[in-house]
One Martini backbone bead per residue (centre of mass of N, CA, C, O) as a GRO file, in nm:
protein
   73
    1UNK     BB    1  -8.638  -6.132  13.254
    2UNK     BB    2  -8.893  -5.973  13.404
    3UNK     BB    3  -8.882  -5.690  13.626
    4UNK     BB    4  -9.090  -5.614  13.907
    5UNK     BB    5  -9.147  -5.323  14.102
    6UNK     BB    6  -9.288  -5.246  14.376
    7UNK     BB    7  -9.402  -4.982  14.548
    8UNK     BB    8  -9.291  -5.073  14.820
    9UNK     BB    9  -8.994  -5.096  14.731
   10UNK     BB   10  -8.961  -4.800  14.642
   11UNK     BB   11  -9.026  -4.681  14.919
   12UNK     BB   12  -8.791  -4.822  15.074
   13UNK     BB   13  -8.550  -4.679  14.919
   14UNK     BB   14  -8.606  -4.397  15.087
   15UNK     BB   15  -8.482  -4.522  15.322
   16UNK     BB   16  -8.210  -4.539  15.532
   17UNK     BB   17  -8.167  -4.856  15.531
   18UNK     BB   18  -8.147  -4.836  15.188
   19UNK     BB   19  -7.901  -4.685  15.151
   20UNK     BB   20  -7.735  -4.748  14.831
   21UNK     BB   21  -7.982  -4.871  14.689
   22UNK     BB   22  -8.070  -4.967  14.370
   23UNK     BB   23  -8.255  -5.056  14.105
   24UNK     BB   24  -8.023  -5.213  13.968
   25UNK     BB   25  -7.962  -5.399  14.208
   26UNK     BB   26  -8.239  -5.537  14.219
   27UNK     BB   27  -8.251  -5.644  13.931
   28UNK     BB   28  -7.993  -5.817  13.942
   29UNK     BB   29  -8.082  -5.996  14.177
   30UNK     BB   30  -8.342  -6.113  14.048
   31UNK     BB   31  -8.194  -6.232  13.790
   32UNK     BB   32  -7.994  -6.432  13.963
   33UNK     BB   33  -8.234  -6.612  14.013
   34UNK     BB   34  -8.303  -6.930  13.987
   35UNK     BB   35  -8.575  -7.028  13.849
   36UNK     BB   36  -8.873  -7.077  14.037
   37UNK     BB   37  -9.106  -6.859  14.223
   38UNK     BB   38  -9.405  -6.946  14.365
   39UNK     BB   39  -9.341  -6.800  14.636
   40UNK     BB   40  -9.280  -6.591  14.868
   41UNK     BB   41  -8.924  -6.507  14.890
   42UNK     BB   42  -8.630  -6.490  15.073
   43UNK     BB   43  -8.329  -6.328  14.973
   44UNK     BB   44  -7.988  -6.346  15.060
   45UNK     BB   45  -7.677  -6.158  15.018
   46UNK     BB   46  -7.670  -5.893  14.880
   47UNK     BB   47  -7.473  -5.649  14.681
   48UNK     BB   48  -7.419  -5.339  14.632
   49UNK     BB   49  -7.227  -5.106  14.476
   50UNK     BB   50  -7.189  -4.956  14.766
   51UNK     BB   51  -7.186  -5.226  14.981
   52UNK     BB   52  -7.465  -5.289  15.051
   53UNK     BB   53  -7.665  -5.497  15.220
   54UNK     BB   54  -7.929  -5.729  15.092
   55UNK     BB   55  -8.272  -5.810  15.065
   56UNK     BB   56  -8.527  -6.011  14.897
   57UNK     BB   57  -8.869  -6.024  14.781
   58UNK     BB   58  -9.004  -6.286  14.575
   59UNK     BB   59  -9.219  -6.344  14.275
   60UNK     BB   60  -9.376  -6.530  14.040
   61UNK     BB   61  -9.542  -6.413  13.755
   62UNK     BB   62  -9.684  -6.377  13.451
   63UNK     BB   63  -9.504  -6.096  13.396
   64UNK     BB   64  -9.279  -6.207  13.609
   65UNK     BB   65  -9.063  -6.065  13.850
   66UNK     BB   66  -9.153  -5.989  14.180
   67UNK     BB   67  -9.069  -5.718  14.386
   68UNK     BB   68  -9.178  -5.658  14.704
   69UNK     BB   69  -8.901  -5.623  14.879
   70UNK     BB   70  -8.656  -5.441  15.081
   71UNK     BB   71  -8.359  -5.529  15.287
   72UNK     BB   72  -8.151  -5.369  15.480
   73UNK     BB   73  -7.821  -5.391  15.668
   0.00000   0.00000   0.00000
């Protein structure tokens, strides 16, 4: 499945709250979600390689799975 990361999510990665979360972490998290996500949904409890916990908001679109935002814990 193709994972598309929105500009907003990329911008959030530069904030201190998301420090330690990489683009690879986000992509792996989005790919690990089974099934189809018809509307924007928050998925909780992912762990980055750095050990930082994070949530993502994703939605499936015609081009693939869109990661709308990232929320660091």
